[in-house]
C-alpha positions, 0 to 999 in steps of 0.5 A, spaced: 500 500 500 505 504 501 509 503 495 502 505 491 501 511 495 509 513 493 508 511 486 501 516 485 505 522 489 511 521 485 507 521 478 503 527 480 510 531 482 512 529 475 506 532 471 508 539 471 515 537 468 512 535 462 514 540 457 510 541 450 513 545 445 508 551 442 508 554 435 506 561 432 503 559 425 504 565 420 501 566 413 501 571 408 494 572 408 488 572 413 487 566 417 479 564 418 475 558 419 479 555 424 477 548 427 481 543 431 478 536 431 480 535 438 480 541 443 483 537 449 489 536 445 490 543 442 488 550 444 489 555 438 490 563 440 489 567 434 494 573 434 493 580 432 499 584 429 501 591 429 497 591 422 491 587 425 490 583 419 489 576 423 495 572 419 498 569 425 496 564 431 499 560 437 498 553 437 498 551 444 499 543 446 494 541 452 495 534 452 499 528 449 495 525 443 493 527 435 489 532 432 487 535 426 487 543 425 484 546 419 483 553 417 482 558 411 488 562 408 485 567 404 480 562 399 485 556 400 483 551 405 489 548 409 489 542 413 495 540 418 496 533 422 499 535 429 501 529 434 503 532 441 509 528 445 511 529 452 517 533 450 515 535 443 510 537 438 510 534 431 506 537 425 505 534 418 503 536 411 505 544 412 504 547 406 503 555 405 504 557 412 511 558 416 511 555 423 516 558 428 517 554 435 516 559 441 520 555 446 527 555 442 531 561 438 531 561 431 538 559 430 537 552 434 531 550 430 534 548 423 
């Protein structure tokens, strides 16, 4: 019983140590119609720039798992497959947008 209690306590202590990698998604046209297939995995925060065009958003992983992000860039529909792991976020099928990791300096992201 004591071992189980120690295991549960150590699990809860280690939970805040999980680090998900956030991204800023930037496009050359306005981003509209943002949809996330599983909002328990990924949170989207639209970002206003100084020009106020709405061409960027922040991708904030919340839990481990896979989800799809779809949005319109101008008149073009973009779909991204996003998989969140314990220490990194993998984004597949990137076409027509630029992704910048928030947690790493640009020099280290190559």
